[in-house]
C-alpha positions as CSV (number, residue, x, y, z in Angstrom):
1,M,143.8,178.8,163.9
2,T,140.8,181.1,164.4
3,Q,136.8,180.1,163.8
4,Q,137.6,182.9,160.6
5,D,140.2,181.5,159.2
6,A,138.6,178.3,159.6
7,N,135.2,179.5,157.8
8,F,137.2,181.0,154.9
9,L,138.7,177.8,154.1
10,K,135.8,175.6,154.3
11,E,133.8,178.3,152.3
12,N,136.8,178.5,149.5
13,N,137.3,174.3,149.7
14,A,137.5,173.0,146.0
15,R,136.2,176.0,144.8
16,H,139.1,177.5,142.9
17,L,141.3,174.7,142.9
18,W,141.0,170.9,141.0
19,H,141.8,168.2,142.8
20,P,144.3,165.0,141.6
21,M,142.1,161.8,140.6
22,A,139.0,163.3,141.5
23,H,135.9,164.8,139.5
24,P,135.9,168.7,140.0
25,A,131.9,168.7,140.2
26,D,132.2,165.6,142.8
27,S,134.9,167.6,144.8
28,I,132.4,170.7,145.4
29,A,129.5,168.5,145.6
30,N,131.8,166.6,148.8
31,P,134.2,168.6,149.7
32,P,137.8,166.9,151.1
33,D,138.7,166.8,154.5
34,I,141.2,170.0,155.0
35,I,144.3,168.7,157.0
36,V,145.9,171.8,158.8
37,E,148.3,169.9,161.1
38,G,150.8,166.8,161.4
39,H,152.7,165.5,164.2
40,G,154.3,162.1,164.3
41,V,151.5,159.6,162.8
42,R,148.8,161.7,163.2
43,I,147.2,164.7,161.6
44,V,144.8,167.3,162.2
45,D,142.0,168.7,160.4
46,V,140.5,172.2,160.2
47,D,137.8,171.4,163.2
48,G,140.6,170.0,165.0
49,R,139.8,166.3,164.8
50,E,142.8,164.1,165.3
51,T,143.3,160.8,163.6
52,V,146.1,158.1,162.6
53,D,147.0,158.6,159.0
54,A,146.7,155.4,157.5
55,V,147.6,156.5,154.1
56,G,151.0,157.9,154.9
57,G,150.3,161.1,153.3
58,L,150.3,159.2,149.8
59,W,152.6,156.5,150.4
60,N,155.4,158.6,151.4
61,V,155.5,160.2,154.7
62,N,157.6,157.0,156.3
63,L,159.0,159.1,158.8
64,G,155.9,160.6,160.2
65,Y,155.2,164.4,160.4
66,S,157.6,165.4,162.8
67,C,161.1,164.2,161.6
68,E,163.1,167.3,162.7
69,P,166.8,166.2,161.2
70,V,165.1,166.5,157.6
71,K,162.8,169.6,158.3
72,Q,166.3,171.3,160.0
73,A,168.3,170.0,156.9
74,I,165.6,171.9,154.4
75,A,165.9,175.1,156.6
76,D,169.6,175.2,156.5
77,Q,170.4,174.5,152.8
78,L,167.5,177.3,152.3
79,G,169.8,179.5,154.4
80,R,172.8,178.3,152.6
81,L,172.0,177.9,148.6
82,P,168.3,177.6,148.1
83,Y,168.9,176.6,144.3
84,Y,171.2,176.2,141.7
85,S,170.8,174.1,138.5
86,I,172.9,170.8,137.6
87,F,172.6,171.0,134.2
88,R,176.0,170.6,132.5
89,G,178.7,172.7,133.6
90,T,177.6,172.9,137.2
91,S,176.9,171.1,140.7
92,N,176.2,171.6,144.1
93,D,177.8,169.8,147.0
94,A,174.5,168.3,148.6
95,V,173.7,166.5,145.3
96,I,177.2,165.1,144.9
97,E,176.7,163.9,148.7
98,L,173.5,162.3,148.1
99,S,174.7,160.5,145.0
100,T,177.3,158.8,146.9
101,M,174.9,157.5,149.9
102,L,172.5,156.3,147.2
103,R,175.0,154.4,145.6
104,E,176.0,152.6,149.0
105,F,172.4,152.3,149.9
106,F,171.4,150.5,146.9
107,A,174.4,148.6,146.3
108,P,172.9,145.1,147.1
109,D,170.4,145.7,144.2
110,G,173.6,146.3,141.9
111,L,172.6,150.3,141.4
112,V,175.7,152.4,140.7
113,R,174.5,155.7,139.3
114,A,171.9,158.2,140.3
115,F,169.8,160.4,138.0
116,F,167.8,163.1,139.6
117,T,163.9,164.1,139.1
118,S,161.3,166.0,140.3
119,G,158.8,162.8,141.5
120,G,158.0,159.5,140.6
121,S,156.2,160.4,137.4
122,D,159.4,162.0,136.3
123,S,161.7,159.1,137.2
124,V,159.4,156.7,135.4
125,E,159.6,158.7,132.2
126,V,163.5,159.2,132.3
127,S,163.9,155.0,133.1
128,L,162.0,154.4,129.7
129,R,163.6,157.0,128.0
130,L,166.9,155.9,128.8
131,A,165.9,152.5,128.4
132,R,165.3,153.2,124.6
133,Q,168.7,155.4,124.2
134,Y,170.6,152.0,126.0
135,H,169.3,150.1,122.8
136,K,170.2,152.5,120.4
137,L,173.7,153.0,121.9
138,R,174.1,149.4,121.5
139,G,173.2,149.2,117.8
140,E,169.7,147.8,118.5
141,A,167.7,150.8,117.4
142,G,164.6,148.6,117.0
143,R,163.9,147.9,120.6
144,I,161.4,150.6,121.3
145,K,158.7,148.7,122.7
146,F,157.5,148.6,126.5
147,L,155.9,145.6,128.4
148,S,154.1,146.0,131.5
149,L,151.7,144.7,133.9
150,K,147.6,145.2,134.2
151,K,146.7,146.8,137.2
152,G,150.3,148.4,137.4
153,Y,150.4,152.4,137.9
154,H,153.5,154.2,136.6
155,G,152.5,157.9,137.1
156,T,150.9,160.3,134.6
157,H,153.5,161.4,132.1
158,T,152.5,160.5,128.7
159,L,155.0,157.2,128.7
160,G,154.4,156.6,132.1
161,A,150.4,156.8,131.4
162,S,150.9,154.2,128.4
163,V,152.4,151.4,130.4
164,N,149.8,151.8,133.3
165,G,147.9,148.8,133.5
166,N,144.8,150.9,134.5
167,A,142.2,152.1,132.4
168,N,140.9,155.1,135.0
169,F,144.5,156.4,134.1
170,R,144.4,156.0,130.2
171,T,141.0,156.4,128.6
172,A,140.4,160.2,129.0
173,Y,143.7,160.8,127.5
174,E,144.1,158.0,124.7
175,P,145.7,157.9,122.0
176,L,149.0,157.4,124.3
177,M,152.2,156.3,123.1
178,P,152.2,153.6,120.5
179,G,154.4,150.4,121.3
180,C,153.1,149.7,125.1
181,F,151.5,146.3,125.6
182,H,150.5,144.7,129.1
183,I,150.4,141.2,130.5
184,P,148.1,140.0,133.2
185,A,148.9,140.7,136.7
186,P,149.6,137.8,139.2
187,Y,146.1,139.3,140.9
188,T,144.7,136.1,142.5
189,Y,141.3,137.4,143.4
190,R,141.0,138.4,139.9
191,N,142.7,137.2,136.9
192,P,141.7,135.8,133.2
193,F,142.9,132.3,134.1
194,D,140.6,131.9,136.9
195,E,143.4,130.8,139.3
196,T,143.9,131.2,143.0
197,D,147.0,129.2,143.5
198,P,149.4,132.2,143.8
199,A,152.4,129.8,142.1
200,R,150.5,128.4,139.3
201,L,149.2,132.1,138.6
202,A,152.9,133.6,138.7
203,Q,153.4,130.7,136.1
204,L,150.6,131.6,134.0
205,C,151.7,135.0,133.5
206,L,155.2,134.5,133.2
207,A,153.9,132.2,130.1
208,A,151.9,135.3,128.9
209,L,154.8,137.5,129.0
210,E,156.8,135.0,127.0
211,D,154.0,134.6,124.5
212,E,153.9,138.5,124.1
213,I,157.3,138.7,123.4
214,A,157.1,136.2,120.9
215,F,154.2,138.0,119.4
216,Q,156.0,141.3,119.4
217,G,159.5,140.2,118.4
218,A,162.2,140.2,121.6
219,E,164.2,142.5,119.0
220,T,161.5,145.0,119.2
221,V,161.2,145.5,123.1
222,A,163.4,147.9,125.0
223,A,162.0,147.1,128.6
224,F,159.5,145.3,131.2
225,I,158.4,147.7,133.6
226,M,156.7,146.7,137.0
227,E,156.3,147.5,140.5
228,P,157.7,144.7,143.1
229,V,154.3,145.1,144.7
230,L,151.5,146.6,142.9
231,G,150.3,149.8,144.7
232,A,147.7,152.1,143.4
233,G,146.2,149.0,141.4
234,G,145.1,147.4,144.7
235,V,148.1,146.2,146.8
236,I,148.9,143.1,144.8
237,P,151.9,141.3,146.1
238,P,152.9,138.4,143.6
239,H,154.3,135.1,144.3
240,E,157.7,135.0,145.4
241,S,158.7,133.2,141.9
242,F,157.3,136.1,140.0
243,M,159.7,138.9,139.8
244,P,162.8,136.4,139.5
245,G,161.2,134.8,136.5
246,I,160.6,138.0,134.8
247,R,164.3,138.7,135.6
248,Q,165.2,135.4,133.8
249,I,163.0,136.3,131.0
250,C,164.2,139.7,130.4
251,D,167.9,138.6,130.7
252,R,167.0,135.5,128.0
253,H,165.7,138.3,125.4
254,G,168.0,141.1,126.1
255,I,165.1,143.2,127.7
256,L,166.0,145.5,130.3
257,L,164.3,145.4,133.5
258,I,162.8,148.6,135.2
259,A,161.8,148.3,138.7
260,D,158.9,151.2,139.7
261,E,159.7,151.5,143.3
262,V,158.3,154.8,143.8
263,I,156.3,153.4,146.6
264,T,158.2,150.4,147.6
265,A,162.0,151.4,148.0
266,F,163.2,152.7,151.3
267,G,161.6,149.9,153.6
268,R,157.8,149.8,153.0
269,T,158.0,146.0,152.2
270,G,160.1,145.3,155.4
271,S,163.1,145.2,153.0
272,W,165.0,148.5,151.8
273,S,163.9,147.8,148.3
274,G,161.1,146.1,146.9
275,S,163.4,144.2,144.3
276,R,165.5,143.0,147.2
277,H,162.6,141.7,148.8
278,W,162.5,139.0,145.7
279,G,165.8,139.1,145.6
280,V,166.0,140.6,142.1
281,R,168.6,143.2,140.7
282,P,166.7,145.5,138.2
283,D,168.5,147.5,135.4
284,L,167.0,150.5,136.1
285,M,165.1,151.7,139.4
286,C,162.6,154.6,139.7
287,T,162.4,156.1,143.2
288,A,160.5,159.2,144.8
289,K,157.8,159.8,147.7
290,A,159.9,158.5,150.8
291,I,163.1,159.7,149.3
292,T,162.7,163.0,151.6
293,N,159.8,161.9,153.4
294,G,157.4,163.6,151.3
295,Y,158.8,166.9,152.9
296,F,160.2,168.3,149.5
297,P,159.3,167.0,145.8
298,F,162.5,164.9,144.7
299,G,163.0,161.4,142.8
300,A,165.9,159.5,141.6
301,V,166.3,157.0,138.6
302,M,168.9,154.5,139.8
303,I,171.2,152.8,137.2
304,A,172.7,149.6,137.1
305,D,176.3,149.0,136.6
306,Q,176.1,147.3,133.1
307,V,173.6,150.2,131.8
308,A,176.0,152.8,133.2
309,E,178.9,151.4,131.4
310,V,177.3,151.4,127.8
311,F,176.5,155.3,128.4
312,E,179.5,156.1,129.7
313,A,181.9,154.4,127.2
314,D,180.1,156.0,124.4
315,R,182.3,158.2,122.0
316,S,179.9,159.0,119.4
317,G,178.0,162.0,121.6
318,K,174.6,159.8,121.4
319,G,175.3,158.7,125.1
320,S,174.3,162.6,126.0
321,I,171.2,162.3,128.5
322,G,168.8,164.8,126.6
323,S,166.3,164.8,129.6
324,G,166.1,166.5,132.5
325,Y,163.9,168.9,134.6
326,T,164.6,172.6,136.4
327,Y,164.6,170.7,139.5
328,S,166.6,168.2,138.9
329,G,169.2,168.0,141.8
330,H,167.6,170.5,143.8
331,P,170.0,171.1,146.5
332,V,167.2,171.7,149.1
333,G,165.6,168.2,147.8
334,A,169.1,166.9,147.9
335,A,169.9,167.9,151.5
336,A,166.6,166.5,152.6
337,A,167.0,163.2,150.9
338,I,170.6,163.0,152.6
339,A,169.0,163.6,156.1
340,C,166.2,161.1,155.3
341,L,168.3,158.5,154.5
342,R,170.4,159.0,157.6
343,E,167.2,158.4,159.7
344,T,165.7,155.9,157.8
345,E,168.7,153.7,158.4
346,R,169.2,154.8,162.1
347,L,165.5,153.9,163.2
348,Q,166.0,150.6,160.7
349,V,162.3,151.5,159.8
350,K,162.2,148.3,157.7
351,D,162.2,146.3,160.6
352,N,159.3,148.2,162.3
353,A,157.5,147.9,159.2
354,A,157.9,144.4,159.0
355,A,156.4,144.0,162.6
356,R,153.8,146.5,162.2
357,G,153.0,145.0,158.9
358,A,152.4,141.9,160.3
359,Q,150.2,142.8,163.3
360,L,148.1,144.7,160.4
361,W,147.9,141.9,158.3
362,A,146.7,139.4,160.8
363,G,144.0,142.2,162.1
364,L,142.8,142.3,158.5
365,G,142.2,138.6,158.5
366,R,140.0,138.7,161.5
367,I,138.1,141.5,159.6
368,K,137.6,139.4,156.6
369,E,136.2,136.5,158.5
370,K,133.6,138.8,160.5
371,Y,132.1,140.8,157.5
372,G,130.8,139.5,154.2
373,L,131.2,142.5,152.2
374,V,134.9,142.3,152.7
375,G,135.8,139.9,149.2
376,D,139.8,139.8,149.6
377,V,142.5,141.6,151.8
378,R,146.3,141.9,150.2
379,G,149.3,142.5,151.7
380,G,151.7,140.5,154.0
381,H,154.7,142.1,153.0
382,G,155.4,145.4,155.0
383,L,153.0,147.9,155.6
384,M,151.2,147.9,152.4
385,C,147.5,146.2,152.7
386,A,144.0,146.6,150.9
387,V,140.8,145.7,151.8
388,E,138.8,144.6,148.5
389,L,134.9,145.2,149.3
390,V,132.2,143.5,147.5
391,S,128.4,143.3,147.5
392,D,128.3,139.6,146.8
393,R,131.3,137.4,147.7
394,D,130.2,134.6,144.9
395,A,130.1,137.0,142.1
396,K,132.8,139.2,143.6
397,T,130.6,142.2,142.7
398,P,132.4,145.8,143.5
399,I,130.8,147.6,146.2
400,D,128.9,151.0,145.2
401,K,130.6,154.2,145.7
402,K,128.0,155.4,147.9
403,T,128.8,152.4,150.5
404,I,132.7,152.6,150.4
405,G,132.0,156.2,151.2
406,K,130.3,155.6,154.5
407,V,132.9,153.2,155.3
408,H,135.6,155.8,154.9
409,R,133.6,158.6,156.8
410,V,133.0,156.8,159.4
411,A,136.5,155.4,160.0
412,Y,137.6,158.7,159.8
413,E,135.1,159.6,162.4
414,S,136.6,157.0,164.3
415,G,140.0,157.9,164.4
416,A,142.0,157.1,161.0
417,M,142.3,158.3,157.6
418,L,141.8,155.6,155.2
419,R,142.2,155.9,151.3
420,V,139.9,154.5,148.9
421,S,140.4,153.5,145.4
422,G,137.7,152.1,143.4
423,N,136.3,149.0,145.7
424,N,139.5,148.9,147.9
425,I,140.5,150.5,150.9
426,I,144.2,150.8,151.0
427,L,146.4,150.9,154.3
428,S,149.8,152.5,154.1
429,P,150.8,154.2,157.4
430,P,154.0,155.9,158.1
431,L,156.9,152.9,158.9
432,V,157.3,154.5,162.1
433,V,153.7,154.0,162.8
434,G,153.1,151.9,166.6
435,E,151.7,148.7,168.1
436,A,148.7,151.0,169.7
437,D,148.5,153.0,166.3
438,V,148.0,149.9,164.2
439,E,145.0,148.7,166.7
440,I,143.5,152.5,166.1
441,I,143.5,151.6,162.5
442,L,141.9,148.3,162.6
443,S,139.4,149.5,165.2
444,A,138.3,152.5,162.8
445,L,137.8,150.2,159.9
446,D,136.0,148.0,162.0
447,A,133.6,150.7,162.6
448,G,133.3,151.8,159.0
449,L,132.7,148.2,158.0
450,A,130.0,147.7,160.7
451,S,128.1,151.0,159.9
452,V,127.4,149.5,156.5
453,A,127.1,145.6,157.4
């Protein structure tokens, strides 16, 4: 890149576009880092600074930035069939092959059908629609409500935002869809029960779910949606009893369980799916992100056999899927996903996620002991970790924006791109990250914290 090109980018940075999840004025006042290259687990900015990407793109670049089989599959498909719709009456070879591969990949989760989307928010929206339609087909048209967790994140479409459990993604757009209700998350650091024992907290949250179902009326509830490990809400892993308990309650009341695995599917937790990590079979599973390694916008809703049977046995015509996107089953995205699945399994990235996740988790434990402004560290399940910063450990007062911003900037200058979410620093590097890369991430975070300690 020439200096003239670099100057052009800097002069126009944040001037003519609005960035997601950011205030436009803040982006202008504090221009975003401009990333121009990526290779392996490293990214390079417009000034030539190279850093380890501890964000993994946005939880999605599991195979890093140099996965040649995926890039080649995209190029080959573009040369052969760059697009064709899979709306009723037509299909393409890539999407048929992918659906077969996904059925095999998710067989241990009991998922046998795929409905393709353009991304995670789409997948959540479709899953919620299908849940309502499922109950209507079974003659239970009154089951229209949804339950979810506070702190949960389920995208930005209207239904997804309605089941979101974080006010930051809701209040500016309310009123949202009626009929969506939330229970406390199993968040040991902050919860309304003042409970720090994970097992006990899980039981209290499950009791809250039972109480909410009784209050709403089980016959009015369509589905409960949850992330097996809460991601954007601050990496909140539940106790091992929690998701199995949710499954039992849903079964007891005829409520569908939707696993939002847009982040956790394909190995990030150290298991091939987050649900499998807890030994649970969901009725519907939302996927996206790592399905194409972030190289192409693509997603899939995976559907369990018992749900598929209801739709496929329908003879009234009401089982017709009245949902879909222009780019559902895009052949280029499907080709990318096929190559990505093959590489994901060939490299057994879940095993590296478990090993490097344990290394990262241990390092964060040492950092917590070193700095009083670290209120909590969370993770321990693959490459999903968070560091919650506070100005007062006893009061758990969230650290101010300026201070955490300095931590982020110094860490970046010290060799690692981190992600800031509220008063949390979230770490979700590619699943091919190496041992030395993890040490760079820990060292950079240490430098950032030292700058404000």
